[in-house]
C-alpha positions as CSV (number, residue, x, y, z in Angstrom):
1,X,13.1,-19.6,6.1
2,X,15.0,-20.0,9.4
3,X,14.4,-23.2,11.3
4,X,13.3,-21.9,14.7
5,X,13.9,-24.0,17.8
6,X,10.9,-22.7,19.7
7,X,7.7,-21.0,18.6
8,X,5.8,-18.8,21.1
9,X,2.2,-17.9,20.3
10,X,0.3,-15.1,21.9
11,X,-3.5,-15.2,21.5
12,X,-3.3,-19.0,21.6
13,X,-6.9,-19.3,22.6
14,X,-8.1,-17.5,19.5
15,X,-9.0,-19.2,16.2
16,X,-5.8,-18.2,14.4
17,X,-3.5,-18.9,17.3
18,X,-5.1,-22.3,18.1
19,X,-5.0,-23.4,14.4
20,X,-1.4,-22.4,13.9
21,X,-0.3,-24.0,17.2
22,X,-1.9,-27.3,16.2
23,X,-0.3,-27.2,12.8
24,X,3.2,-26.5,14.2
25,X,2.8,-29.2,16.9
26,X,1.9,-31.8,14.2
27,X,5.1,-30.7,12.4
28,X,7.0,-31.5,15.5
29,X,7.8,-27.9,16.7
30,X,8.2,-27.0,20.3
31,X,5.3,-24.6,20.9
32,X,4.6,-22.4,23.9
33,X,1.0,-21.0,24.2
34,X,0.2,-17.7,25.8
35,X,-3.2,-16.2,26.5
36,X,-4.9,-14.4,29.4
37,X,-7.3,-17.3,29.7
38,X,-6.1,-19.4,32.7
39,X,-5.3,-22.6,30.8
40,X,-2.4,-21.0,29.0
41,X,0.9,-19.3,30.0
42,X,0.3,-15.7,31.0
43,X,1.5,-13.4,28.2
44,X,3.1,-11.0,30.7
45,X,5.8,-13.6,31.2
46,X,7.2,-12.6,27.8
47,X,7.5,-9.0,29.0
48,X,9.7,-9.8,32.0
49,X,13.3,-10.5,31.1
50,X,13.6,-12.6,34.3
51,X,10.7,-14.9,33.3
52,X,11.1,-15.2,29.6
53,X,13.6,-17.6,28.1
54,X,13.6,-16.4,24.6
55,X,16.7,-16.8,22.5
56,X,17.8,-15.6,19.0
57,X,16.6,-18.9,17.7
58,X,13.0,-18.4,18.8
59,X,10.0,-17.1,16.8
60,X,7.1,-15.2,18.5
61,X,3.8,-15.2,16.6
62,X,1.9,-12.3,18.2
63,X,-1.8,-12.8,17.6
64,X,-3.0,-11.7,21.0
65,X,-5.2,-8.6,21.4
66,X,-8.0,-7.2,23.5
67,X,-11.0,-7.5,21.3
68,X,-14.1,-6.6,23.3
69,X,-16.7,-4.9,21.1
70,X,-18.6,-3.2,23.9
71,X,-16.7,0.0,23.4
72,X,-14.7,0.1,26.7
73,X,-12.5,3.0,27.4
74,X,-9.5,3.6,25.1
75,X,-7.0,3.1,28.0
76,X,-7.8,-0.7,28.0
77,X,-7.0,-1.0,24.3
78,X,-3.9,1.3,24.7
79,X,-2.5,-0.9,27.5
80,X,-3.4,-4.4,26.2
81,X,-2.8,-3.9,22.5
82,X,-0.5,-0.9,21.8
83,X,1.8,-0.8,24.8
84,X,2.0,-4.6,25.1
85,X,3.0,-5.0,21.4
86,X,5.6,-2.2,21.8
87,X,7.2,-3.7,24.9
88,X,7.2,-7.1,23.4
89,X,9.0,-5.8,20.3
90,X,11.6,-4.0,22.4
91,X,12.3,-7.2,24.4
92,X,12.5,-9.4,21.3
93,X,14.9,-6.9,19.7
94,X,17.2,-7.2,22.7
95,X,17.0,-11.0,22.7
96,X,17.5,-11.2,18.9
97,X,14.2,-13.2,18.6
98,X,12.0,-13.0,15.5
99,X,8.5,-11.5,15.7
100,X,5.6,-12.0,13.4
101,X,2.7,-9.6,14.2
102,X,-0.8,-10.1,13.0
103,X,-2.9,-6.9,12.8
104,X,-6.5,-6.8,11.8
105,X,-8.6,-6.1,8.7
106,X,-10.6,-3.7,10.8
107,X,-7.8,-1.1,10.4
108,X,-9.1,-0.6,6.8
109,X,-12.6,0.3,7.9
110,X,-14.2,-1.1,4.7
111,X,-11.6,0.4,2.5
112,X,-8.5,-0.8,0.7
113,X,-6.4,1.9,2.4
114,X,-5.5,1.9,6.1
115,X,-7.6,4.6,7.8
116,X,-6.2,7.2,10.2
117,X,-6.5,6.1,13.8
118,X,-9.1,8.8,14.7
119,X,-11.6,7.4,12.2
120,X,-11.5,3.9,13.7
121,X,-13.2,2.3,16.7
122,X,-11.0,1.5,19.8
123,X,-10.1,-2.0,18.8
124,X,-9.1,-1.1,15.2
125,X,-7.4,2.0,16.4
126,X,-5.3,0.1,18.8
127,X,-4.3,-2.5,16.2
128,X,-3.4,0.4,13.7
129,X,-1.2,2.0,16.4
130,X,0.5,-1.3,17.4
């Protein structure tokens, strides 16, 4: 596996992001943490080519997602999960950076086969479409 200079983690306040960040820091990696919670870098910085400093020797671990279970309007999930992931992928492709994207088991809806988006709730649907 390539020895990445920097590791950028979206969803750094979540369980997976926090756990992986801690492990990488112990291993001596330079880790940048992004989350919409105010103690982290704002993830939108990665979407702006003027404010991101990604190189082809950087790895982005994309664990961030809007996960509210109260059933908000689809547009929130569309913007925060689907569109953000697509824009991030486009920028990383231009920069030559590597992306690892974590989806969710919820896209399977209690099955072993990924379900069509129309059969899923808003969160699972947005992760399936990302």
